[in-house]
C-alpha positions in Angstrom: -23.3 -24.5 -4.4 -23.8 -22.2 -7.4 -27.6 -22.4 -7.0 -27.6 -21.1 -3.5 -25.0 -18.5 -4.4 -27.0 -17.2 -7.3 -30.2 -17.2 -5.4 -28.6 -15.2 -2.6 -27.4 -12.5 -5.0 -30.5 -12.4 -7.1 -32.8 -12.0 -4.1 -30.7 -9.1 -2.8 -31.3 -7.4 -6.1 -35.0 -7.7 -5.9 -35.5 -4.2 -4.4 -32.8 -2.6 -6.5 -34.2 -3.7 -9.8 -37.9 -3.4 -10.2 -38.1 -6.3 -12.6 -38.1 -10.1 -12.5 -34.6 -11.4 -12.8 -33.3 -15.0 -12.6 -30.9 -17.7 -13.7 -31.3 -20.8 -15.9 -29.1 -23.9 -15.7 -27.9 -25.8 -18.7 -31.2 -27.6 -19.0 -33.2 -24.4 -19.1 -34.5 -24.8 -15.6 -34.9 -21.7 -13.5 -32.7 -22.2 -10.4 -32.8 -18.7 -9.0 -35.3 -15.9 -9.3 -36.7 -12.9 -7.6 -40.1 -14.5 -8.0 -39.7 -17.7 -5.9 -42.7 -19.3 -7.6 -40.8 -19.4 -10.9 -38.0 -21.6 -9.5 -38.2 -25.0 -11.1 -40.0 -23.8 -14.2 -38.7 -25.1 -17.5 -37.8 -22.7 -20.4 -36.9 -25.2 -23.1 -35.0 -24.0 -26.2 -33.3 -20.9 -24.6 -30.0 -22.6 -23.9 -29.9 -24.1 -27.4 -30.5 -20.7 -28.9 -27.7 -19.2 -26.8 -25.4 -22.1 -27.9 -25.9 -21.2 -31.5 -24.4 -17.8 -31.0 -27.3 -15.6 -30.2 -25.6 -13.3 -27.7 -28.6 -11.7 -26.2 -31.9 -13.2 -27.4 -35.3 -11.9 -26.5 -38.2 -14.4 -26.0 -41.7 -13.8 -24.7 -41.0 -10.6 -22.9 -37.6 -11.6 -21.4 -34.0 -10.7 -22.3 -31.4 -13.5 -21.9 -27.6 -13.4 -21.5 -25.0 -16.3 -21.1 -22.9 -16.5 -18.0 -19.4 -17.3 -19.0 -17.8 -17.9 -22.4 -18.1 -21.7 -22.9 -19.5 -23.1 -26.2 -22.2 -24.9 -24.3 -23.4 -22.5 -21.5 -23.8 -23.8 -18.1 -25.9 -20.9 -16.9 -27.8 -17.9 -18.4 -29.5 -14.9 -16.8 -32.8 -13.4 -17.8 -34.4 -10.0 -17.1 -38.0 -9.1 -17.6 -38.5 -6.8 -20.6 -37.2 -6.4 -24.1 -36.0 -2.8 -23.9 -32.5 -1.4 -23.6 -32.6 -1.3 -19.8 -33.3 -5.0 -19.7 -30.4 -5.6 -22.1 -28.1 -3.5 -19.9 -29.2 -5.3 -16.7 -28.7 -8.7 -18.3 -25.2 -7.7 -19.4 -24.3 -6.5 -15.9 -25.7 -9.6 -14.2 -23.9 -11.9 -16.6 -20.5 -10.3 -15.8 -21.2 -10.1 -12.0 -22.6 -13.6 -11.6 -19.8 -15.0 -13.8 -17.2 -13.4 -11.6 -18.8 -14.7 -8.5 -19.1 -18.2 -9.9 -15.4 -18.1 -11.0 -14.3 -17.1 -7.5 -16.5 -19.8 -5.9 -15.3 -22.5 -8.2 -11.7 -21.4 -7.7 -12.1 -21.5 -3.9 -13.6 -25.0 -4.2 -10.8 -26.1 -6.5 -8.3 -24.7 -4.0 -9.7 -26.8 -1.2 -9.7 -29.9 -3.4 -6.2 -29.1 -4.5 -5.0 -28.9 -0.8 -6.8 -32.1 0.0 -5.1 -33.9 -2.9 -1.7 -32.7 -1.7 -2.4 -34.0 1.9 -3.5 -37.4 0.6 -0.7 -37.7 -2.0 -3.2 -37.8 -4.8 -1.3 -35.4 -7.0 2.2 -35.8 -8.5 4.9 -33.5 -7.1 5.5 -32.1 -10.6 1.9 -31.1 -11.0 1.7 -29.2 -7.7 3.6 -26.2 -8.9 1.7 -26.0 -12.2 -1.7 -26.3 -10.4 -0.7 -23.8 -7.7 0.1 -21.2 -10.4 -3.2 -21.8 -12.1 -5.1 -21.3 -8.9 -2.9 -18.3 -7.8 -1.8 -20.3 -4.8 1.3 -19.2 -3.0 4.0 -21.9 -2.9 6.8 -20.5 -0.7 4.8 -19.7 2.5 5.1 -21.4 5.9 2.2 -23.6 6.8 1.4 -26.2 9.4 -1.2 -29.0 9.4 -3.3 -29.8 12.5 -5.5 -32.9 12.5 -8.6 -32.6 14.8 -10.0 -36.0 15.8 -13.5 -36.1 17.2 -13.7 -38.6 20.1 -17.5 -38.9 20.4 -20.4 -38.4 18.1 -22.2 -35.0 18.1 -25.1 -33.4 16.3 -22.9 -30.3 15.8 -21.1 -30.1 12.6 -17.5 -29.7 13.7 -16.5 -28.8 10.2 -18.8 -25.7 10.2 -17.6 -24.8 13.7 -14.0 -24.8 12.5 -15.0 -22.8 9.4 -16.3 -20.1 11.7 -13.1 -20.1 13.8 -10.9 -19.8 10.7 -13.0 -17.7 8.3 -10.1 -16.6 6.0 -10.6 -19.2 3.3 -7.7 -17.8 1.2 -5.1 -18.6 3.9 -6.6 -21.4 6.1 -8.2 -24.5 4.8 -10.6 -26.9 6.6 -10.5 -30.3 5.0 -12.7 -33.3 5.8 -10.5 -36.4 5.9 -12.8 -39.0 7.4 -15.9 -39.3 9.7 -13.7 -38.5 12.8 -10.7 -36.6 11.4 -10.6 -33.0 10.1 -7.4 -31.4 8.8 -6.6 -27.7 9.4 -4.0 -26.3 7.0 -2.9 -23.1 8.7 -0.8 -20.4 7.2 1.6 -19.2 10.0 3.9 -16.3 10.4 7.7 -16.7 10.1 9.2 -17.6 13.4 6.0 -19.2 14.8 7.0 -21.4 17.8 5.6 -24.8 18.7 4.1 -23.3 21.8 2.0 -20.9 19.6 0.6 -23.9 17.6 -0.2 -25.7 20.9 -2.1 -22.6 22.1 -4.1 -22.6 18.8 -4.9 -26.3 19.2 -6.0 -25.6 22.8 -8.4 -23.0 21.6 -9.9 -25.5 19.1 -10.3 -28.2 21.8 -11.8 -25.8 24.3 -14.2 -24.2 21.8 -15.6 -27.6 20.7 -15.9 -28.8 24.2 -17.2 -25.8 26.1 -19.7 -24.6 23.4 -20.7 -27.8 21.7 -19.8 -30.5 24.2 -17.7 -32.3 21.6 -14.5 -34.0 22.9 -11.5 -33.9 20.6 -7.8 -34.3 20.4 -5.4 -32.5 18.1 -2.3 -33.7 16.4 0.2 -31.0 15.3 2.7 -31.5 12.5 5.8 -29.4 11.9 5.9 -26.1 10.0 6.8 -26.5 6.4 8.0 -23.8 4.0 7.0 -25.3 0.7 3.7 -26.5 -0.7 5.2 -29.8 -1.8 6.0 -30.6 1.9 2.5 -30.1 3.1 1.8 -33.9 3.1 4.8 -34.4 5.4 3.2 -32.1 8.0 -0.1 -33.9 7.6 1.5 -37.4 8.1 3.3 -36.0 11.2 0.0 -34.8 12.7 -1.5 -38.3 12.1 1.5 -40.0 13.7 1.2 -37.6 16.7 -2.4 -38.8 17.2 -1.5 -42.5 16.9 1.5 -42.2 19.3 -0.6 -40.1 21.7 -3.3 -42.8 21.7 -0.7 -45.2 23.2 1.7 -43.1 25.3 -0.2 -39.9 26.1 -3.8 -40.9 26.6 -4.4 -38.1 29.1 -3.4 -35.4 26.6 -5.7 -33.6 24.1 -2.9 -31.8 22.4 0.0 -33.9 20.9 2.8 -32.2 18.9 5.1 -34.1 16.7 8.0 -32.0 18.1 7.4 -33.5 21.6 6.8 -37.2 21.0 10.2 -38.2 22.4 10.8 -41.9 22.8 7.3 -42.7 21.8 7.9 -41.7 18.2 11.0 -43.9 18.0 9.1 -47.0 19.4 6.2 -46.4 17.0 8.6 -46.5 14.0 10.3 -49.7 15.1 9.3 -53.1 13.5 7.3 -55.3 15.9 9.9 -58.0 15.7 12.6 -55.7 17.1 10.2 -54.6 19.9 9.6 -58.2 20.9 13.3 -59.0 20.8 14.0 -56.0 23.1 11.4 -57.2 25.6 12.8 -60.8 25.6 16.3 -59.4 26.0 15.4 -57.2 29.0 13.0 -59.5 30.8 12.9 -63.2 31.3 9.7 -64.8 30.2 6.8 -63.8 32.4 8.9 -61.6 34.6 7.2 -58.3 33.8 3.7 -59.9 34.0 4.4 -61.0 37.6 4.5 -57.3 38.8 1.3 -56.4 40.5 -0.6 -53.1 40.2 0.9 -51.7 43.4 4.4 -52.4 42.2 3.8 -50.9 38.7 2.2 -47.8 40.4 5.3 -47.4 42.6 7.5 -47.6 39.5 5.4 -45.0 37.7 5.7 -42.5 40.6 9.4 -43.2 41.0 9.9 -42.2 37.4 7.7 -39.2 37.8 9.8 -38.0 40.7 13.1 -38.3 38.8 14.3 -41.4 40.7 14.2 -39.5 44.0 13.5 -42.0 46.8 12.6 -39.4 49.5 10.2 -37.4 47.2 8.6 -40.6 45.8 7.9 -42.0 49.3 6.4 -38.7 50.3 4.1 -38.7 47.3 3.1 -42.3 48.0 2.5 -41.6 51.7 4.8 -44.5 52.6 8.0 -44.7 54.7 11.2 -44.4 52.9 12.3 -47.9 54.0 9.1 -49.3 52.5 9.9 -47.8 49.2 13.4 -49.1 49.3 12.0 -52.6 50.1 9.7 -52.4 47.0 12.6 -51.3 44.8 14.7 -54.2 46.1 11.8 -56.6 45.3 11.7 -55.2 41.7 15.5 -55.8 41.4 15.2 -59.4 42.5 12.4 -60.1 40.1 13.7 -58.3 37.0 17.4 -57.9 37.7 17.1 -54.2 37.2 17.9 -51.7 40.0 15.7 -48.6 39.3 17.9 -46.5 41.5 20.6 -46.7 38.9 20.0 -44.4 35.9 21.0 -46.9 33.2 18.8 -49.6 34.6 15.9 -47.1 35.0 16.2 -46.1 31.3 16.1 -49.7 30.1 13.1 -50.4 32.3 11.2 -47.3 31.2 11.7 -48.0 27.5 10.7 -51.7 28.1 7.4 -50.6 29.7 6.7 -48.3 26.8 7.4 -51.0 24.3 5.1 -53.4 26.1 2.4 -50.8 26.1 2.8 -50.3 22.4 2.7 -54.0 21.6 -0.6 -54.3 23.6 -2.2 -51.3 21.9 -4.5 -51.4 18.8 -2.3 -49.2 16.7 0.4 -51.8 16.1 1.5 -51.8 12.5 1.3 -55.1 10.6 
């Protein structure tokens, strides 16, 4: 990263300073220079001389200056000439490039710091100390969104997200895996869940409309302290896993709106199996055909309203009543009764969860 950064700055100075200027790495190799043909050239002995305390040595027509203050310099600048002007330019470049490198390293460290918090790779007691060291605000409201890519694409989603959220001091884009990217977003006080869903929608739409990349976004809750950031991250991950089972048609899943699905996801498998065995006799639910299950789904979608459901299904009201009676005979549950409907609805969700590939072992 430093090589590209140094080369960008040095090359911009080419017309401003009518002299050859460049940067050496710790091995004495030229990594940046206004004369591109010099890049890769070895100038042995220079770094050693600088390490011995020669603040601004002059060798073979060039003036050198260390970048930074370490005992063993990582980088040094050089300017063509042995006069006072060369010495002044070398001094200015040393300070300028040192500041740029420090800022770049700090920004990189901040991203690594945030990633370690998300993945619980840092002790809680160290978070505050490291945050102060990196000038990182602790008591600010933030939320974590996890963007999961559903298909492969030649487009780097990471770079796309960086362009959408360019403020690298407030928002952090973190690669979690090949398919998951975390967005740590600083939010205003009073931000509503609907605002976060709109933000997630803009991400999904941008990736799909401009780069044909399908994605889903899990949204954690807003946290007020840096130490709680990992909780928001885990909530966003849970949202994606629960959505994979119960909300397969949704591309935006918020932890605040998971409902019964969250409860079922957190239950042990044994309890889920016991519940199914308690509600249904063996093989009962499997005996329901597709038409019957579709009827049940529509009945629930229409708030157990027989007339409205029959209209949506394009069947006579008596036909729907007959189907509901058939379900009652098979399962022992009358879906026209609210308590029975709740039991049946939860049982269907539990069955769907047990048959999914996200079941916890």
